[in-house]
C-alpha positions, 0 to 999 in steps of 0.5 A: 181635722178640727182645723180643717173642719173649721176651714170648711165651716167658715163662710164669707160674711155678707156685704152691703155692696154685694156687686163689688163683693161678688166681683172681688170674690170672682177675681180671687177665685180666678187668681186661685185657679191660675195658681193651682193651674201653675203648680198642679197642672204643670207637674201633673202633665210631666208625671202623667207623661212618664207612662207615655214616655215609657211607651215612647222609648220602647216603641222607638227602640222597637225599630232599632236593634233592641228586639234582636239584641234582647231576643224580643223578636222571636214569637210574641215576646215583644207584645208580652213585654208590653202586656206584662207591664199593664197586668202588673199596673192593673193589679196595684191600681186600687191600693196605689190610688188609696195610698195617694190619700193616706200617704199624701201626694208629695211623698207618693208621687216623688217616690214612684217617679224616682223609682220609675226613672231608676228602673228605666235607667237600669233597663239600658243594661239588661241582656235578655228578654227575660230581664226585660220582663222583670223590668216591665213588671217593676215599672208597672207596679211603680207606675200603677198610681200615676193616672188614677192618683193624678185624676183624683188629685185634680178632680179634688181641686176644681169645680165640675165645670172646670175639669175637662180643660184641666184634664186637657192641660194634663194630657197636652203636657203628656203628649208634648213630652211624648212627641218631643221624646220621639224626636229626642229618641231619634237624636239618641239613636244617632249615638249608636256605638258611642262609648260602646253603648247602642242607640236604644240603650242611650234612650233608656239612660238619658230619659231614665236620668231625667225622670229621676230628677223630675222625681226629686223635684216633685216633692217640692213642686206638687201640691197636697189636697185642698184641705191640706193646701197650707202644708204644700211648699210655698203654695196657698196662704190661709185665706186662699185655702179657705176660698179653695175649700169653699169652692169645692164645698159649694159645687159638690160638698165633698172636700173632707173624706170620711174616715177610711174603712174597707166597707166604705171603700167597697160599697162604691163598687155596687154603683153600676156607673163605675162599671159603665165609666170603666168600659169606656176607658177600656174601649178607649185604651184599645186604640191609644195603646195600639197607636202609642206603642206601634205607631213607629212600626206602622210607619215603618212596616205599613207605610215603608218609612226608614227607621229614623223617619219612622221615629221622627214621623210618629211625633207630629200627630201628638203635637197636633193632638194638643189643638183638638184636645184644648178646643173640645175641652174648652167647649165642654167646660163652657157649655157643660157638655160631656156626651156630645163632645165624646161622641164627636171625638169618637166619630173623628177617630172612626174617620181617622182609622177609616183613612189609615185602613182603607186609603191607598195613598201614604199621605192620606193614611198618615193624615188618618193617624193625625185624626185618630191620635187627636181624637183619642187624646181629646177623649181621654180628657173628656171621659175623665171629666165625664166620670169625675163630674158625675160622682161625689165623695173622696173615697168614691173618687178614689175607687172610680179613678182606680177602676177606670184606670185599671180597665184602661190598663186592661184595654192596653192588654188587648190593644197590645195584640191588635196590631199584628206584624203579619197583617202589614201594611193594612192591619185590618184587625187593629182598624176594625177593633178600633172602629168598633170600640168607638161605636161602643163608646158612643152607645155607652154615652147615649145610654148614660145620657138617657139615664142622667136626663131622667135622674135630673128630671126627677131631682128637679121635681123633688122625687130623687136625691142624686149621689146622696148630695142635696142639689146635685145633678148629673152633667151629660 
């Protein structure tokens, strides 16, 4: 800690050639950002994709013989298998996020990623729906720290005006893997019967093995928190570590966490902003879960496509989503806008679900899935940067990341039930719930914007200190 404190406390010496010094500092900061992007955002995108990879496998497998083979086609067993994963994940969200800080990112993410791959691999060899439920519970436990842990790690490395684009990088890597996984699942399903193994089993075997390999590589690939950057494998030197720490200290002054204690952790639940952010993630994941798990079913039962076409056609909307996610995030960071970007994305989603639910032509309905998918993926990056830009303190970041991800998961619980097979081909419940949830997101963002504007006005007049940090202002 003494070494870390000395790094935090050191400031660059003043120079007589101030302009040259500033240009050199800017160039060093740019090189540092690129280095962090290359090491952190790449592996974070892969790790984050594991959660969607799971939904991609089970959704693709749901239009094969898996449901019948395991008895998941009876009653609501399939929906329960999705729900139980989320319940297990939500229960372990907070301890898992705190563990990232205590154990360290390298060990934490390597272990849970390898465990994810092993459990996915073993799922190929189950025979009953009850065994599937057990596997889903284990997956939920080991995956509980992925989203909040990565959100915490990324928000620790970047300044607030850099966050949304980095969350977009993470999300784009995630959806590209998911979309590619859909195409891979199509190919694996054609192996049905090879070696006495069914198509859906090949999906779990191959992608489980890939996840295990990623887990092993993660230990050397992922980086530690800024104050421990030199402990990462071939990453930053001492000078670069100082620059990384100085950037965050200048932005919000919370590089080094205070000593861990439960009172220090629990006091952050008294901040009502945490609950407001959590509500927006709950509302967002109502839609994302419905689309990611059920898109092949919607394409098959709702639009009349065959099994293989349903698997293939579920991929392009995710590739398209990369475009609005990157553009909206670049605008959000460049102009430090959060609320307007979230509102625009929400309106796009409402339009997409309107096309999906109320149009008669299959082409128009399919285009609606593009709009809806692009909007919710863009808003995942926007909402993450929204919450991360408006809090300070490492433990508060951990608490907020865990809370919003837990509510994100609870939204998944609800989302797993809004797409009802009996309502095909229109799915009115899913359509109206999705539209209503994003009207509520716009309302919450509007309320936050009014509150943030008022608080910033008081701070400028010297009447209020925000987040117990001198000079800190909200971003809205």
